[in-house]
C-alpha positions as CSV (number, residue, x, y, z in Angstrom):
1,R,109.5,195.5,116.3
2,W,107.1,197.3,114.1
3,S,107.0,201.0,113.4
4,D,104.1,202.5,111.5
5,G,103.3,199.2,110.0
6,Y,106.9,198.5,108.8
7,P,109.4,196.1,110.4
8,A,112.1,197.9,112.3
9,F,115.5,196.4,113.2
10,R,118.4,197.5,115.3
11,V,121.8,196.3,114.1
12,L,124.7,196.4,116.5
13,G,128.3,196.1,115.3
14,A,131.4,195.0,117.3
15,D,132.6,198.6,117.7
16,E,131.4,202.1,117.0
17,S,131.8,201.8,113.2
18,D,129.0,203.1,110.9
19,L,127.3,200.1,109.4
20,C,124.8,202.2,107.3
21,P,126.9,202.1,104.0
22,A,127.3,198.3,104.1
23,I,123.6,197.8,105.0
24,Y,122.5,200.2,102.2
25,D,124.7,198.4,99.6
26,L,123.3,195.0,100.6
27,A,119.7,196.2,100.5
28,R,120.3,197.8,97.1
29,S,122.0,194.7,95.7
30,K,119.0,192.5,96.9
31,Q,116.5,195.2,95.8
32,W,115.1,195.4,99.3
33,P,113.2,198.6,100.0
34,L,114.5,200.7,102.8
35,R,112.3,203.2,104.6
36,E,114.8,204.6,107.0
37,L,118.5,203.9,107.7
38,R,120.3,205.9,110.4
39,R,123.1,205.7,112.9
40,D,121.8,205.7,116.5
41,G,123.1,208.8,118.3
42,R,122.9,207.4,121.8
43,T,124.2,209.4,124.7
44,L,125.6,208.3,128.0
45,E,122.4,209.7,129.6
46,S,120.2,207.7,127.3
47,I,122.2,204.5,128.0
48,F,122.0,205.1,131.7
49,N,118.2,205.7,131.6
50,N,117.8,202.5,129.5
51,L,119.8,200.5,132.1
52,V,117.9,201.8,135.2
53,T,114.4,201.3,133.6
54,Q,114.9,197.7,132.5
55,E,112.7,195.3,134.2
């Protein structure tokens, strides 16, 4: 999806590990610009709301 004119991606790992350091290192080694990199702080409530509002 696009956010403010920039491509936005969500990367999911196999477990709850923080992938930010590995993604940052890869982007840096490839000289890819990063606008934002953060860990998603999803709560049980947000997961439930997402499930019940899916079409």
